[in-house]
C-alpha positions in Angstrom: -72.6 -43.9 -26.0 -72.5 -40.5 -27.7 -70.2 -40.3 -30.7 -66.8 -38.9 -29.9 -64.8 -36.8 -32.4 -61.2 -35.8 -32.7 -61.9 -32.2 -31.8 -63.2 -33.1 -28.3 -60.8 -32.1 -25.6 -60.5 -34.6 -22.8 -59.2 -34.4 -19.2 -58.6 -37.7 -17.4 -58.5 -38.0 -13.6 -57.6 -41.4 -12.2 -58.3 -42.3 -8.6 -55.4 -44.8 -8.3 -56.2 -45.9 -4.8 -59.8 -46.7 -5.7 -58.8 -48.6 -8.8 -56.0 -50.5 -7.1 -58.1 -51.7 -4.2 -61.0 -52.6 -6.4 -58.8 -54.6 -8.8 -56.9 -56.3 -6.0 -60.0 -57.3 -4.0 -61.9 -58.6 -7.1 -59.1 -60.1 -9.2 -55.8 -59.8 -7.3 -54.5 -58.0 -10.4 -53.4 -54.5 -11.2 -54.8 -51.9 -13.6 -53.2 -51.5 -17.0 -52.9 -47.7 -17.1 -51.9 -47.7 -20.8 -55.2 -49.4 -21.7 -57.1 -47.1 -19.3 -55.6 -44.0 -21.0 -56.3 -45.3 -24.5 -60.0 -46.0 -23.6 -60.4 -42.7 -21.9 -59.0 -40.7 -24.8 -60.6 -42.7 -27.7 -59.1 -40.8 -30.6 -59.9 -37.4 -29.0 -57.5 -34.6 -28.0 -55.9 -35.2 -24.6 -55.5 -32.0 -22.6 -54.3 -33.5 -19.4 -54.2 -36.9 -17.6 -53.6 -37.0 -13.9 -53.2 -40.0 -11.7 -53.7 -39.4 -8.0 -51.5 -41.7 -6.0 -50.6 -42.2 -2.3 -47.0 -42.7 -1.1 -47.0 -45.5 1.4 -43.3 -46.2 1.4 -43.6 -49.5 -0.4 -40.5 -50.6 -2.4 -42.2 -50.8 -5.8 -44.2 -47.5 -5.7 -41.5 -45.2 -7.1 -41.2 -47.4 -10.2 -45.0 -47.3 -10.5 -45.0 -43.5 -10.3 -42.4 -43.4 -13.0 -44.3 -45.9 -15.2 -47.4 -43.6 -14.9 -45.3 -40.7 -16.1 -43.9 -42.8 -19.0 -47.5 -43.7 -20.1 -48.5 -40.1 -20.1 -50.0 -39.4 -16.7 -49.0 -36.6 -14.4 -48.6 -38.3 -11.0 -49.9 -36.2 -8.1 -48.5 -37.8 -5.0 -49.8 -37.4 -1.4 -48.1 -39.0 1.6 -50.2 -41.3 3.8 -51.1 -39.7 7.1 -50.8 -41.8 10.3 -52.8 -40.6 13.3 -52.0 -41.0 17.0 -54.4 -43.9 17.3 -52.6 -45.7 14.5 -55.3 -45.2 11.9 -54.2 -44.1 8.4 -55.8 -41.8 5.9 -55.0 -40.6 2.5 -57.5 -39.7 -0.2 -57.6 -37.3 -3.1 -61.3 -36.7 -3.4 -61.1 -32.9 -2.7 -58.0 -32.5 -4.9 -59.6 -34.5 -7.8 -62.8 -32.4 -7.5 -60.9 -29.1 -7.5 -58.8 -30.2 -10.5 -62.0 -31.3 -12.4 -63.7 -28.0 -11.8 -60.6 -26.1 -12.9 -60.2 -28.3 -16.0 -63.9 -27.8 -16.9 -63.1 -24.5 -18.6 -60.5 -26.2 -20.8 -62.1 -29.5 -21.8 -65.3 -30.8 -23.4 -65.1 -34.1 -21.5 -63.8 -35.2 -18.1 -63.2 -38.9 -17.6 -63.1 -40.0 -14.0 -61.4 -43.3 -13.5 -62.9 -44.4 -10.2 -65.9 -46.2 -8.7 -66.3 -43.8 -5.8 -69.9 -42.5 -5.4 -68.6 -39.4 -3.6 -67.9 -38.0 -7.1 -71.6 -38.1 -8.2 -72.2 -34.6 -7.0 -69.1 -33.4 -8.9 -70.5 -35.1 -12.1 -73.8 -33.3 -11.7 -72.0 -30.0 -11.3 -69.7 -30.6 -14.4 -72.7 -31.6 -16.5 -74.6 -28.5 -15.4 -71.6 -26.5 -16.6 -71.9 -28.2 -20.1 -69.0 -30.7 -19.6 -69.5 -34.3 -20.7 -68.6 -36.7 -17.9 -67.5 -40.3 -18.4 -66.4 -42.8 -15.8 -64.3 -45.9 -16.0 -64.3 -48.3 -13.1 -65.0 -51.9 -11.9 -68.7 -52.2 -12.1 -68.8 -54.7 -9.3 -67.4 -52.0 -6.9 -68.7 -48.8 -8.5 -71.4 -46.9 -6.7 -74.7 -46.8 -8.5 -75.0 -43.1 -7.9 -71.7 -42.5 -9.9 -73.0 -44.6 -12.8 -76.3 -42.7 -12.8 -74.5 -39.3 -12.7 -72.3 -39.8 -15.8 -73.0 -39.6 -19.5 -71.1 -42.9 -20.2 -69.7 -45.6 -18.0 -67.1 -48.2 -19.1 -67.1 -51.3 -16.9 -63.6 -52.8 -16.4 -65.3 -56.0 -15.2 -66.7 -56.5 -18.7 -63.2 -56.1 -20.3 -60.9 -57.5 -17.6 -58.4 -58.9 -20.1 -58.0 -55.5 -21.6 -57.7 -53.4 -18.5 -56.0 -55.7 -16.0 -52.4 -56.9 -15.8 
C-alpha cells in the first residue's frame, strides 16, 4: 500500500447493488457504509462520496437511502426497469464510469467500492490520467481483472467484522 497523506483528495464511488448482493450471498449480512467510508477516506480529504442505488420499491429502501445521506454519501437513485418479458435490469456501470472520469480532474485518488470486473478498463484509463485507483470489495466475489487494475485493494472478506453489519 502506498502511503496516503492528508492533502490527497479522494472521490468514492460505491456500487451498492454489487456490494449488497455480494455481502448477502456470502454472509447474509449488509455492508457497514460508515466503515466503508472511513476506510476509503483514511485521513485524506474527501471531495465527494457517491452511492449508486436502485429503487426496487421495497419498504426499507427509503430509510437506507436516508442513512447513506446521513453517513455522508450522495445517493444517486435509479428505478429498476421491468421489460415486457418480465426480466428486470438496473445497473449504474455507465453512470459510475462517467462520474469517475469527471471526478478525475478534481481528485488524486478514486476509490471504487465494487467487485465488478467491468470497471477494470476504467481503472486503466484513470491511472493513465495520473489518478490513483483503489478498490474495496469482497475478495471472494471480486473479479481478478479489477484487483489487477487498481493500485490498492481492500478485501472485505479479510475484515468482515469491520465492514459487515
